[in-house]
C-alpha positions as CSV (number, residue, x, y, z in Angstrom):
1,Q,115.0,108.9,98.7
2,V,113.5,106.7,95.9
3,Q,109.9,107.4,95.0
4,L,107.6,104.8,93.6
5,V,104.6,105.7,91.4
6,E,102.1,103.1,90.4
7,S,99.8,103.5,87.3
8,G,97.6,101.4,85.1
9,G,94.8,100.6,87.4
10,G,91.1,101.0,86.5
11,L,87.9,99.2,85.8
12,A,87.9,95.8,84.1
13,Q,85.3,93.1,83.6
14,A,85.7,89.7,85.0
15,G,87.9,87.7,82.6
16,G,89.6,90.9,81.4
17,S,93.1,92.2,81.7
18,L,95.0,95.2,83.1
19,R,98.7,96.0,83.2
20,L,100.1,97.9,86.2
21,S,103.4,99.8,86.2
22,C,105.6,100.9,89.0
23,A,108.2,103.5,88.1
24,A,111.0,104.3,90.5
25,S,112.7,107.7,90.5
26,G,116.1,108.3,92.0
27,R,119.7,108.6,90.8
28,T,120.7,105.2,91.9
29,F,118.2,102.4,92.1
30,S,119.3,98.9,92.8
31,P,116.9,97.1,95.2
32,Y,117.3,93.4,96.0
33,S,113.7,92.9,94.8
34,M,110.5,94.7,94.0
35,G,107.0,93.5,94.9
36,W,103.4,94.0,94.3
37,F,100.9,93.9,97.2
38,R,97.2,94.6,97.4
39,Q,94.7,95.6,99.9
40,A,90.9,95.1,99.6
41,P,88.4,97.1,101.6
42,G,88.3,95.7,105.2
43,K,91.2,93.4,104.6
44,E,94.9,93.5,105.4
45,R,97.5,94.1,102.8
46,E,98.6,90.9,101.1
47,F,101.5,89.8,99.0
48,V,100.8,89.3,95.3
49,A,104.2,88.8,93.5
50,R,107.8,89.8,93.6
51,I,110.8,89.9,91.3
52,T,114.5,90.1,92.2
53,W,116.0,93.1,90.5
54,N,119.3,91.6,89.2
55,R,118.4,88.0,88.3
56,G,114.6,88.4,87.6
57,I,113.6,85.5,89.9
58,T,109.9,85.6,90.5
59,N,107.5,84.5,93.2
60,Y,103.7,84.6,93.2
61,A,100.9,84.2,95.7
62,D,98.9,81.0,94.9
63,F,95.8,83.0,94.1
64,V,97.4,84.7,91.1
65,K,99.6,81.9,89.7
66,G,98.8,81.3,86.1
67,R,96.9,84.6,85.8
68,F,99.4,87.4,86.7
69,T,102.9,87.9,85.4
70,I,105.5,90.2,87.0
71,S,108.3,91.6,85.0
72,R,110.8,94.5,85.2
73,E,112.7,96.8,82.9
74,N,115.9,97.7,84.6
75,A,116.9,100.4,82.2
76,K,113.7,102.2,83.0
77,N,113.6,101.4,86.7
78,T,110.1,100.1,86.1
79,M,108.3,97.0,87.2
80,Y,105.1,95.7,85.7
81,L,102.2,93.4,86.6
82,Q,100.3,91.9,83.8
83,M,96.9,90.8,85.2
84,N,94.8,88.4,83.0
85,S,91.7,86.4,83.7
86,L,90.7,89.0,86.3
87,K,88.2,88.1,89.0
88,P,86.0,90.3,91.1
89,E,88.0,89.2,94.2
90,D,91.0,90.8,92.6
91,T,89.4,94.2,93.3
92,A,91.8,96.1,95.6
93,V,94.3,98.9,95.8
94,Y,97.6,97.6,94.4
95,Y,100.9,98.9,95.8
96,C,104.5,98.4,94.8
97,S,107.4,98.3,97.2
98,T,111.1,97.6,97.3
99,Q,113.1,95.2,99.4
100,R,116.6,96.6,100.1
101,A,118.3,93.3,100.9
102,S,117.4,89.6,101.0
103,G,115.4,88.9,104.1
104,S,114.7,92.6,104.9
105,A,111.2,94.0,105.1
106,Y,109.5,95.6,102.1
107,S,109.5,99.4,102.6
108,N,109.3,102.6,100.5
109,W,105.7,102.1,99.3
110,G,104.0,103.8,96.4
111,Q,100.7,105.6,96.7
112,G,98.7,102.7,95.2
113,T,96.5,102.3,92.2
114,Q,92.9,101.1,92.3
115,V,91.8,98.0,90.4
116,T,88.1,97.2,90.2
117,V,86.8,94.1,88.6
118,S,83.1,93.9,87.8
119,S,81.3,90.6,87.5
């Protein structure tokens, strides 16, 4: 069973930056893609960005395009989310997850890391 551990969350001012990491443990790790999701208080979890593991193809939610950058380091089984120009509405718990195959649901979630952006 692959375990995912997020880190890098914290408090930032509006306009600031944070970098999240998601480290996967396990002897063999080769998902189709990994993704970042977030859940703000009182709201449903929403998609933020994803990256295919082998080819590095990326997709972003419209509300983070131009501000967030997703990347991965295959040798370290680690995915990153560089968040720039943060806004108070980016405040949420950020989760990483894996997609086993194209078209399959995201599963195997991490515990989440809190991001709080003050105005």
